[in-house]
N, C-alpha and C positions, 0 to 999 in steps of 0.2 A: 291197719288204718281204721279209725273209727268214723262212722257217719251218724248223723242224727236221723230222726224218723222221716225226714224229707229227702234223705239220701245225700245231704250236703256234708262235706268233710268237716269234721269237728276236731280241731287241734287242741282243744282245751284238755288239760290233764292236771291231776292234783299232785303229780310227782314232786313238784317244787315245794310243796307244803310239808313234806315229810321231815320232821325235826331230827330224826335219827340219821338221815343221810345229809343233813345240812352241816356237815363237818368234813374234815380231811380224811381220806381213806385210812391212813395209818393210825388215826385215832381209834379206829375200831379194834385195833390189835393191842392197845396199851393196857387194857385190864389184865391181859395174860402175863404182863411183865411186872405187875405189882407184887410187892412183898405182902404176903397175906397177914403179916402181923401189924400192918399199918391200919390205923383206925380213923385217921383224919388227914385232910389235905387242904392247904391254903395256898392260893396263887394270887399274883398281883399284876397289874397293867401299868406300864410306864412309857414315857418318852425318854429314850436313852441319850447319853452324851453323844454329840456329833449331829444333833438335829439341826435343821436349817435355821429355825427360829429359836431364840433363847427361852421362850415360854410357849406352852401348849394351852390353847383354849379348849377345855374339855367340854365336848358336846356330843350327843347322840345316843348315850346309853339308855335314856328313858324310852326312846323310840324302839331300840332293840329289845329291851325288856318287855315292852307292851306287845311287840310283834312276834317275838320268838321265845320268850321265857315264861310269861305270865299265863296263868290258867292251866288247863289240862293240855299237856304237850304229847304225852305218850298214850297210845291206844293199842289194842290188840291188832287192829288193822295195820298200824305203822310197824309194830314189831314183826308181824308175819311178812310184810312187804320187805322189810330190811333184811330178814333172814334169806328171802329169795334172792334179793339183789346181791348180798354178800356171798352167797353160795356161787353165783356166777362170776362175780367181780374178783374174788380171791381164789375161786376153785374149791372152796370149802365154806360151810356155815359155822365152823368152829370159832371164827373170829367175831361172832356176834355175841355181845354180852347180854344174852337173853335173860339170864338170871336177874341181873340188875334192873333191866327194863321191866320185866314182869313184876319184880318187887316194888318198883316205883308205881306201877299201875295199880297194884292191889293195896299196898301200904299207904301210898300218898295220893291216890286218886289220879295218877298220871302227872302230878305236879312235881317240878324239880325241887328236891330237898337241898337247896343251897342258899347261902346268905351272901349278899353283896353289900359292901360298904364303899361309898364313893364320895368324892369331892363334889360340891354343888356345881351343876352344869352352867356353862358360861364363864367359869372361873379360869383366868390365866395362871398357870402354875409353872414355875421354873422347871426346865427339863431335869432329868435324873431324879424324879420323884414319883412315887406311886400315885396313881390317879383313882384306882379302885382296887378292891380285893374281892375274891370269891372263895368261899369255904363251904365244903360239904357239911350238912347238918345231920347226916345219918351215916354211921360208920359202914353201912352196907353199900354206900354209893360213893366211895372215895375217888373213883375214876371220873366222876361226873364233871368236876370243875375243868379238867383239861379237855374233856369231850366237848364242852361248851366254849372252848377257846376260840374256835373258828367264828361263830356268830358274834361273840363279844369283841374279837379283834377288829371287827368292822367299824368300831367307833373311830378307828384311825381316819376314815374318810371325812365325816363331818367335822371332826376335831381339826384336821389339817386345813380344811377350807376356812373354818372359823378363825384359825390361827393366822393364815395368810391374810384374810380380810382385815383382821385387827392390826396386823403389821402395816399394811398399806394405809390404814387409817392414821397410824402414827406418822408415817412419811408425809401424807397430805397435810396433817395438822401442823407439822413443822413449818411448812411453807405458807400455810394460811396464817399462822401466828406471826410470821415475819412480815406479811404484806397486807393483811386484812384487818380492819378495825373491829369487826364482830365475827371472828372465826367460828364461834360456837353456832352461829346461825347457818353457816354454810356446810360444816363438816359432815353432817348426817346424810347429805345427799350427794356427796362428792364421788362416790364409787357406785356405779350402777351395774347390777348383775345382768350380763348379756349371755349367760352360759347355757341356757336350757337346751338348745339344739346340739350343743357340743358334748353333752354328758353321755355316759354309757347307756343309760336307760331312764325310765320315768322315776324310779326309786332314787337314783343318784341326783336327778334334777331336783326332787323334793328335799333330800337331805342336804345337798350342797346349797340350794337356794335358801333353805332355812338357816343354815350355818352363817351365811353372809348377813342375813337380816338380824342377827344378834348385834352386829356392829353398825349397820347402816339402815336407812329407810328406803333406799332406791333399789328397785329390782324390776326386771322383765321376765323373771322366772317365776311364773305364777304357782307352780307346784310347791315352791317353798312356803308360800302362804297356806296352802292346803295342809301341808305337814304340820306347820305350827298350830294351825287350828285344831287338827285332830289329836295331836300328841302333846302340845305344850300350851293349851288354853290361850292361843294367840288371837282369837276372834276371827272374823271373816277377812279383815284387812290388816295386814302387818307390814305391807310394803306399797310403794307408790311408783307410778310411771306417768308418761305424758303422751300427747299426740305426736306421732313420729312417722316419717316417710321411710320407704325402703327403695332399693333400686328398681324393683318391679313396677312400682307406682310412678316412679320418676321417668321411666324410659318407654312406657307403652306407646306413647305418641311422639317419640323421637325428641330431638333437641328442642324443637319449638314447643312440644308438649311439656318438657321440663320447665321451661320459662313460664308457661301458662299456669302450671300447677303451683309453682312458687308464688305467683301473683295471687291466685285464688286463695291459697292458705293465708297469705299476709293480709289480704283484704278482710279476712276474718269470718266470712260466711260461706259455708258449704251446704249445698242442697242435695239430699239423697232421698229419692222416692217420696217426695212431698215433705220430708223432714228438713228443717233448717237448723244447722248446728253453728252456733256462734263461737268462734275461736279467739276473739279479740282479748278475752281475759284468760286464755289458756296458754301455757308454755307450749311452743311448737318446736320440734326438732326436725331439721331438713337435711338429708344427706345430699351433698352438693358436688360430688366428683364424677357423676355419671358420664360427662363428656369433657368439659373443660372447667376444672375447679377454679382456676384463677379468674376466668371470665365470669363465672357464676358469682364469685365474691365481689370482684371489683366493679363489674357492670351491673349485675342484677341487684345485689344487696346494697352496695354502696352508692349507686346512682339511680337506676330505674325505680327501685322500690324502697329507697331510703325513707321517703315520707310515710310509707305504709308501716315500716318497722317502728318509726318514732310515734306513730299514732296508736300502736298497740298498747295494751295495758299489762302485758306479760312478756317475758323475754322471748326473743327469737334465737334459737340455738342453731348455729351453723356446724354441720358435721362433715369435716374432711374424712374420707375413708381410705385414702391412698396417698402416696407421695406424688410430687410434681416433677416437672422437667428439671428444675433447679434446686428444689428442696428435697434432699435425699434421706431425711430422717423425720420421724413424727414431730420431734421438738422443733425442727426447722419449719415444717409446714404450719404448726401452731403459731410460731413466732411471726411468720410472714402474714398469717391471717390477722393476728392482733395488730401488727404494724399497719396493715391496710385499713382495718376498721378504724384505728385511731386517726389515720390520715383523713378519712372522710367524715367520721362521726364526732371526733374529738371526745372530750370527757373531762373528768376532774382528777385531781391528785389528792389522796388522803393524807392524814397526819403522819403516816409512816413513809411518805414520799413515793407512794406507788399509784400508778394510773388506773382509773376505772373508766372503761369505755362507755360513753353515752348513758351514764348512770345505771348501768347494768341491764339495759333494754336489749342488748345484743351480746351473745356469748358464744363460746366455742366448746365443742365436745369432741374428744378423740376416743374412738372406740374400736380401733382395728389392731389386733395382734399384739397387744401390750402385756407386759409382765411387771413385776415389782420395780425392776430397774428402769423400764421404759416410763413408768409413771413418775418416778423420781427425776428422770432426765427432763421430762416436760416441765415439771414443777420448778426445777432449778433454772431452766432456761427462761421461763416466764418471769420469775421473780428477779433474776439477775439482770434482766433487760427492762426493769422498772415498772412492770405491771403487777397489779394485785392478782393473786391466784383466783379471786372471785370472778375474774373474767372467764374462767373455765367453768362451764356449767357443771360438768362432771366428767369422769373417766368411765367409759364403758368397757368392761372386762368380761370376756366370755370364757373360752377354753382355758385361758391362763389362770382364771379364778377357780373354776369348778372341775377342770379335768387335768391340769398339769400339776397334780399332786399324786403321791403314792405313799405306801406304808413307810417308806424310808425318808419321806420329807421330815417327819418328826421322829423317825426311828422307833416306832412303837413295837412293844413286845409284851407277851404275857408269859410269866415264868412261875413255876412252883417255888415257894420260898420257905414253906414249913410243912412238917408232917408230924403225926402223933402216933404213939404206941400206948395201948392201955385206954383209959377213959379220956376221950378227946375233950370232954368238958373241963378237965383239970389242966391248968396252965402248965404244970410240971411234966405233963405227958408229951409236950411239943418239943421238937428240935428243929434246928435250922437246916434248910435245904438250899443249895445254891451251886452255880457253876462258876468256874474261875479259869476261863480259857486264856490262851496266849494273847488273843485280841482282847485287851482289857475293856474296850468300849462295849463288849458284849457280856462282861461280868454281871452276874445277877445279885440281888440282895437276898439275905437270909432272915428268917423270922416271920412272925405274924405282924405285919407292918401297919403303922398308922401314919397318916399325913398330918403334920402339925405346923403352926406358926409360933415362933418364939415370941413371948409377950414383951420382952425387953426391946426388940428391934424389928419385929414384924417379918423376920426372915422365915423362909420355908425350910422344912426338913422332913425326911422320911425316917422314922425311928421304929424300933421294936416296941410292941405293945407294952411290955413290962417297963420300958423306959419312960412312958408317959407320966408327966407330973402336971396336974392342973394348976399348980402355982407358977409354973414356968411356961406352959404350953397351952395354946388354943387348939382344940381338936377340930380338924377340917373335914374329917370323914363323917358321913351320915349313913344310917341304916336305910337302904333304898329298896331292898328286895329280900324276901325270905319265904321259902317253901311254896313258891308259886304265886306269891302276892307282892304287888308293888306297894311299898310302905310309905314312900315319899315321892312327890312329883313336883317338878319345877315348872313355873309359868314363864311365858316369854318375857314378861316384865322382870322376873327374877334374872333371867339370862342377860338381859341388857344391863341391868344394874350390876351384875357380877363382872361383866366384860368392859365396863366403862373405863375410859381413860381419865385418870386423876393426875393433875399436874401440880407441881409444887408452886407455892405463892410467888416465887421469883419469876415464873413464866406468866401466870395469870391467876388472879385472886380466886382460889378455890374452885376453879372451873372444872366441871365434870361434863364430858361429852360421850 
C-alpha cells in the first residue's frame, strides 16, 4: 500500500494507463500463432445482421484514437511492466511480443504503425456494412491491428447510444408530425438525457451523453458536453436543461412544505443568501408524486395556483414520477394528467384536430423507467386521444438510454478480412481472410474493404477495394489515422449534420431535423 509524504493512503496508480495491457489476455499470445510469411493484415469493424436497429450511427472512434492511439503509446516503462505482468499472469514471459514492442519504440518512436479508414462520425449506416478498417503499415507489426481490437471495439458503446437516441427521435417525430403544426420546433428537445447517475463510470457518462447530443439538444448529463468540447470541438455548451425539483427538495418539510415550494416556484421569485432569482421567464419542472399526485395536479396546479401558472411567461412542466392508484401504466398517468389539465385550463384545437392545453403554458414530462416501447406507447396514447404531442414537454430517459445497451445491441465485431504475402504495398500480394461458421449471422467478409454508396440509387454497400469504380460509387471512407497521427477530425456540427433526419416531400417539404 502506497502512502504520500503525509502518511495518507494514496490509491492513485498509473496501471490503467498501460496501453499494452489495455487488451484481452489472449491477444498477448496471438503473435506466436502467426504465419511468418504474412507481411500485411487488414481488419474491419461492422454491425452484423441481427442488430436491434436497422442502422448504426457511427460515433466515438475519434475519442478512442485521441485517448488510446495517437502519439507515443509504447515506452520502455510499459514494455518492462508488461513483461512482469505477463510473467505472473501466464506463468511465463514468453507470451510478450517484446520484439515488436521494442521495434515500434525504436523505429516509430512508440507510435502505432497502423492506418485507419472510417465513415464520417454521426453517419447512420445500414447494418452488415464495414464502418472502419485498420491495417498495419509495417510488415514487422502485423499482429498490431488485432492487438488493438479491444480498445477499438469500444466504439460499440457510443455508437449504440447514438443509434438508440436517433431511433427514438424517429418515433417521436412520427407522432409530432401527426399532431403538431410545427414539429420541427419541438423535436430537438423531446428526449432529455437523465442517465448520468446510471452509467458505469464517468467515462461512460461522457461518451453516452455526447452520443445523445448528436440527435437532441436536451441533456442533464453534463459530462457529455465536456467530452464534445474536448474531442469534437463542441464549444462549452452543446446541450440544455431547465430549473427542476427533485424529491429531496420537495419532501424536506413534509406535505405542507411540498405545497409551499410549488407556490414559491410558481410565483417566480426565489431568494437565496441575498440573491433574488426570477423564474417567471424560465421553464420550471416540478416532480409532483411525493405524496398524492392526483391532489397535487387537481388541487394545487388546477385550482390553488392556476392563476400563477397562467401569469408565467414560460411553461410549467408537471412531472409524474410513478403510477397512481387507478392508472397502472405511464401512458395512463399521462393521459389522466392531460385530461385533468384540459378540464381546468382548456385550450385550443389546431388545424390537425389536436388539442393544445392553455396555449402550451403547462405541459407534462414523463421520466421514470421508460424505454423505446414505453415512449411510443405514451406518444400513441396522447395522439389517439386527441392531444397534440407538444403537450409533452419531453421524455426523460436515464438508464434506458445510456446503460441498457451492450455490444450485442448492434452486434458489433472486428474481424480480419485480408492478409498479404510478399510486398504488402502491392495489391496482388493480398488475399481474402474470412470465417464461414454454421451460424451464418457470424460469417465475416473477405478482402480489403471499402464502404460505398451507389450513385444511381444512394444505397449502401461494402465492397472489395478492387471493385471500387468512381463512375458508379461514392467512397464513404476517409483516412482518419496513420502511424500515430489523427489525419481527420469531425466537429459536433458535422455529427449533427450527418445524423439528421431527412424526410421525403410527401411528409414535409424538405424538412431536416
